[in-house]
C-alpha positions in Angstrom: -43.7 17.2 52.2 -40.8 15.5 50.5 -40.6 11.7 50.2 -37.0 11.9 51.3 -36.5 12.1 55.1 -33.4 12.0 57.2 -32.5 12.7 60.8 -29.2 14.5 61.4 -27.9 14.0 64.9 -25.5 16.7 66.1 -25.5 20.5 65.7 -21.7 21.1 65.1 -19.9 22.1 61.9 -20.8 19.0 60.0 -24.3 18.5 61.5 -25.4 22.1 60.6 -23.9 21.8 57.1 -25.6 18.5 56.5 -28.9 19.9 57.7 -28.5 23.0 55.5 -27.3 21.3 52.3 -29.8 18.5 52.4 -32.7 20.8 53.2 -31.6 23.1 50.3 -31.8 20.0 48.0 -35.4 19.3 49.1 -34.9 16.7 51.8 -37.1 16.8 54.9 -34.5 17.1 57.7 -35.0 16.6 61.4 -32.0 18.2 63.2 -31.3 16.9 66.7 -29.3 19.0 69.2 -28.4 17.7 72.6 -30.2 19.4 75.6 -28.1 22.0 77.2 -26.3 22.9 74.0 -29.0 25.2 72.8 -27.2 28.0 70.9 -27.5 26.6 67.4 -31.0 25.2 67.6 -32.3 28.4 69.3 -30.6 30.5 66.5 -32.0 28.4 63.7 -35.5 28.7 65.2 -35.1 32.5 65.6 -33.7 33.0 62.1 -36.0 30.6 60.3 -33.3 28.3 59.1 -29.5 28.1 58.4 -27.6 30.6 56.3 -24.5 29.8 54.3 -22.3 32.9 53.6 -21.3 33.9 50.1 -17.8 35.2 51.2 -15.6 35.3 54.3 -12.4 37.3 54.8 -12.3 38.1 51.0 -12.6 34.4 50.0 -15.6 33.3 47.8 -17.5 30.5 49.5 -19.8 27.7 48.1 -23.5 26.9 48.4 -24.5 30.4 49.6 -28.1 30.8 50.6 -30.7 30.2 53.3 -32.6 27.0 54.0 -35.4 26.2 56.4 -35.5 22.9 58.2 -38.5 20.6 58.6 -38.0 19.8 62.3 -35.8 20.8 65.2 -35.7 18.6 68.2 -33.9 17.9 71.5 -35.5 14.5 71.7 -33.6 11.4 70.5 -36.9 9.5 70.5 -38.4 12.0 68.1 -35.3 12.0 65.9 -35.3 8.2 65.7 -39.0 8.1 64.9 -38.7 10.8 62.1 -36.7 8.7 59.6 -35.3 5.3 58.7 -31.9 6.9 57.9 -29.9 8.6 60.6 -26.8 10.7 59.9 -24.3 11.1 62.8 -21.9 13.8 61.6 -20.3 14.0 65.1 -16.8 13.8 66.5 -15.6 10.3 67.0 -15.4 10.8 70.8 -19.2 11.5 70.8 -20.3 8.4 68.8 -20.5 6.0 71.7 -22.5 8.1 74.2 -24.9 9.3 71.5 -25.5 5.8 70.2 -26.1 4.4 73.7 -28.7 7.1 74.4 -30.3 6.5 70.9 -30.3 2.7 71.1 -33.6 2.2 73.0 -35.4 4.2 70.4 -34.1 2.4 67.3 -36.0 -0.1 65.3 -35.0 -2.9 62.9 -34.4 -1.8 59.3 -32.8 1.6 60.3 -29.5 2.7 58.8 -27.0 4.7 60.8 -24.4 6.6 58.8 -21.3 7.9 60.6 -19.5 10.9 59.1 -16.6 10.3 59.6 -16.7 6.6 60.6 -13.2 6.2 62.0 -14.1 2.5 62.8 -17.1 3.7 64.8 -19.5 1.1 63.3 -17.5 -1.7 64.8 -17.7 0.0 68.2 -21.4 0.6 67.9 -22.0 -3.0 66.8 -20.2 -4.2 69.9 -22.2 -1.9 72.2 -25.5 -3.0 70.5 -24.6 -6.7 71.3 -23.4 -6.0 74.8 -26.4 -4.0 75.8 -28.9 -6.6 74.8 -30.0 -5.4 71.4 -28.4 -8.1 69.3 -31.8 -8.9 67.7 -32.2 -5.4 66.3 -31.3 -5.5 62.6 -29.3 -2.3 62.0 -27.0 -1.4 59.1 -24.1 0.8 59.9 -22.2 2.9 57.3 -18.7 4.4 57.9 -17.8 7.3 55.6 -14.1 8.2 55.3 -14.9 11.9 56.1 -17.6 14.5 55.9 -18.4 15.8 52.4 -17.6 19.4 53.1 -14.8 21.7 54.3 -16.9 23.9 56.5 -17.1 26.0 59.7 -19.8 27.6 61.8 -18.9 31.3 61.9 -21.8 32.6 63.9 -25.0 31.1 65.3 -26.9 29.4 62.4 -24.3 30.7 59.9 -21.9 28.6 57.9 -18.8 29.2 55.7 -18.6 26.3 53.2 -15.1 26.3 51.7 -15.3 23.2 49.5 -17.1 19.9 48.8 -15.5 16.7 47.8 -16.3 15.2 44.3 -17.4 11.9 45.9 -17.4 10.2 49.3 -16.1 6.7 49.8 -17.9 4.6 52.3 -18.5 1.0 53.5 -21.2 -0.8 55.5 -21.2 -3.1 58.4 -22.0 -5.9 57.5 -19.7 -5.5 54.4 -22.1 -7.5 52.3 -24.7 -4.7 52.6 -22.5 -1.9 51.3 -24.0 -1.5 47.9 -27.6 -1.8 49.1 -26.8 0.7 52.0 -25.2 3.3 49.7 -28.2 2.9 47.3 -30.4 3.9 50.2 -28.3 6.8 51.1 -27.5 8.2 47.7 -30.9 10.0 47.0 -30.4 12.0 50.2 -26.8 13.1 49.8 -25.5 15.8 47.5 -22.5 14.0 46.1 -21.8 10.5 44.7 -21.0 7.7 47.1 -18.4 5.2 46.2 -18.2 1.8 47.8 -15.2 0.5 49.7 -14.6 -3.1 50.6 -15.3 -2.8 54.3 -15.2 -0.5 57.3 -11.5 -1.2 58.1 -10.7 0.1 54.6 -12.9 3.1 55.2 -11.0 3.9 58.4 -7.6 3.5 56.9 -8.7 5.7 53.9 -9.6 8.8 56.1 -7.6 11.6 54.5 -7.0 13.3 57.8 -4.6 10.5 58.8 -1.4 11.9 57.4 -2.0 15.6 57.4 -3.7 16.7 60.6 -1.8 15.1 63.4 1.7 15.2 61.9 1.5 18.8 60.7 0.1 19.9 64.1 2.8 18.0 66.1 5.6 19.3 64.0 4.3 22.9 64.4 3.3 22.8 68.0 5.6 25.6 69.2 4.4 28.0 66.5 0.8 27.0 67.1 0.8 27.6 70.8 2.9 30.8 70.7 0.8 32.4 67.9 -2.7 31.3 68.9 -3.2 29.7 65.5 -3.3 33.0 63.6 -2.1 31.8 60.2 -3.0 29.3 57.5 -2.5 25.8 58.8 -2.0 23.9 55.5 0.2 26.4 53.8 2.3 27.5 56.8 2.7 24.2 58.7 3.8 22.1 55.7 7.4 22.4 54.7 9.7 20.2 52.5 10.9 18.3 55.6 7.4 17.9 57.1 6.1 16.7 53.7 8.8 14.0 53.6 7.8 12.8 57.1 4.1 12.8 56.0 5.0 10.7 53.0 6.8 8.2 55.3 3.8 8.1 57.7 1.6 7.4 54.7 3.8 4.6 53.6 3.4 2.9 57.0 -0.4 3.2 56.5 -0.2 1.7 53.1 1.9 -1.2 54.4 -0.8 -2.0 57.0 -3.4 -2.1 54.4 -1.4 -4.4 52.2 -0.8 -6.8 55.1 -4.6 -7.0 55.6 -5.2 -7.6 51.9 -6.6 -4.1 51.3 -5.6 -1.9 48.3 -5.3 1.6 49.7 -4.5 4.8 47.8 -1.8 7.2 48.8 -3.1 10.2 50.6 -1.9 12.4 47.7 -3.8 10.3 45.2 -6.9 10.3 47.3 -6.8 14.0 47.9 -6.4 14.7 44.2 -9.3 12.4 43.4 -11.6 13.8 46.0 -11.0 17.5 45.2 -10.4 17.2 41.4 -6.8 18.4 41.6 -3.5 17.1 40.0 -0.8 18.0 42.5 2.4 16.0 42.2 3.5 16.2 45.9 2.2 16.5 49.4 3.9 19.8 49.7 2.3 21.3 46.6 -1.1 20.0 47.8 -0.9 21.7 51.1 0.6 24.9 49.8 -1.6 25.4 46.7 -5.0 23.6 47.2 -7.8 26.1 46.6 -10.1 24.6 49.2 -7.4 24.5 51.9 -5.9 27.9 51.2 -9.3 29.5 52.1 -8.8 28.4 55.7 -7.0 31.3 57.3 -6.7 29.6 60.7 -4.9 26.9 62.5 -5.1 24.9 65.8 -4.2 26.9 68.9 -2.6 23.9 70.7 -2.5 20.2 71.4 -6.2 20.1 72.5 -7.2 20.7 68.9 -9.3 17.9 67.3 -6.3 17.4 64.9 -4.7 15.8 68.0 -7.5 15.0 70.4 -9.7 13.3 67.7 -7.4 12.2 64.9 -4.7 10.7 67.1 -6.9 8.3 69.2 -9.4 7.5 66.5 -7.1 7.3 63.4 -3.5 6.8 64.4 -4.3 4.4 67.3 -6.4 1.9 65.2 -3.7 1.9 62.5 -1.1 1.2 65.2 -3.2 -1.6 66.6 -3.6 -3.2 63.2 0.2 -2.8 62.5 1.0 -4.6 65.7 -1.5 -7.4 64.8 0.3 -7.8 61.5 3.8 -7.6 63.0 4.7 -4.4 61.2 7.0 -1.6 62.5 5.7 1.9 62.3 8.4 4.3 63.6 6.8 7.5 62.3 3.4 6.6 63.6 4.9 5.6 67.0 6.7 9.0 67.2 3.4 10.8 66.6 1.7 8.8 69.3 4.5 9.4 71.8 4.7 13.2 71.1 0.9 13.7 71.1 0.7 11.8 74.3 3.4 13.9 75.9 1.7 17.1 74.7 -1.6 16.1 76.4 -0.3 13.8 79.1 -2.5 11.0 77.7 -1.7 7.4 76.9 -3.4 7.3 73.6 -2.5 3.7 73.0 -4.6 2.8 76.0 -7.4 5.3 75.7 -7.8 5.4 71.9 -9.9 3.3 69.6 -8.3 -0.1 70.1 -9.1 -3.5 68.6 -10.7 -4.4 71.9 -13.1 -1.4 71.7 -14.0 -2.5 68.2 -14.8 -6.0 69.3 -11.9 -7.5 67.5 -9.4 -8.1 70.3 -9.1 -11.9 69.8 -9.4 -11.9 66.0 -6.3 -13.1 64.2 -5.3 -11.3 61.0 -6.5 -14.2 58.7 -10.0 -13.9 60.2 -10.2 -10.1 60.4 -12.0 -9.4 57.1 -14.5 -12.2 57.7 -15.4 -10.6 61.0 -16.6 -7.5 59.1 -19.6 -9.4 57.5 
């Protein structure tokens, strides 16, 4: 038995990859899958673990092999009891329901790591307080993303296209960031780098500029072709790249107004993947990791809209309004995405109110993160 233990909650792309990679590195992993969503856990049990392929569609993949897992469970109580550190590599829309079901089983001293965070720690802290668990001493960590570019390609089988060189993250409370990352680091297969707070972690999510805008600008092609092409290569053109750069400038201006020093998306992507591209267009067209993905969203219900718009664009929009900043490209994305899906994302996305920050003025915002 390893002295390193972690519970991974969620059996989607990121959850299975986390369970596989950490088990491969010698960590005892308890993988939780929700009752009724049995396909992956049943397949893992039948196959004796998770397999990562060596190649897919002629492309060489990373971390090929097979790894057995310590524990499979459909019980949140069992998952919470297994380890002091819980990874939640789940879509943002699943964070709240999962946490509320988990909350009665948690104990003081546990660390909950969200991959990606997308301001989720603020929402979970509000829920913890509102549901009568304020005395529970929990530490939350928001990562900017997941470590891997990965897909489930068959039951209990993964295609891992790439892995970041490091993973920026921050804790809530912010004063615990370094201690929290020190607890997480022995478990995770890449270096963790500290950010100032969870707002910075949310604003630094590298999906902000690429996913929603490229999807919105290519919606006719996506819907009419069923996504049968390479998203990053085929959906990015010189004009779309210029719009993406303007959207990124709006994000950087929001960060500056809040006293945060953010990196451009191009600089962040180059750093995370060890590349040296000189433009957004070149990055999308030539990145080795992204060029291996021979698929694209099939329409506006894709997570590039349904997750990234409400959980990345809406929070940035809310922070911009709080700071009195105009964001015309961001507003256009919200309007078009809302029209595509007949959804008022400004109302139903991750707002300051949902984060427990509705009445917080800009000058007090960073203090509220500690």
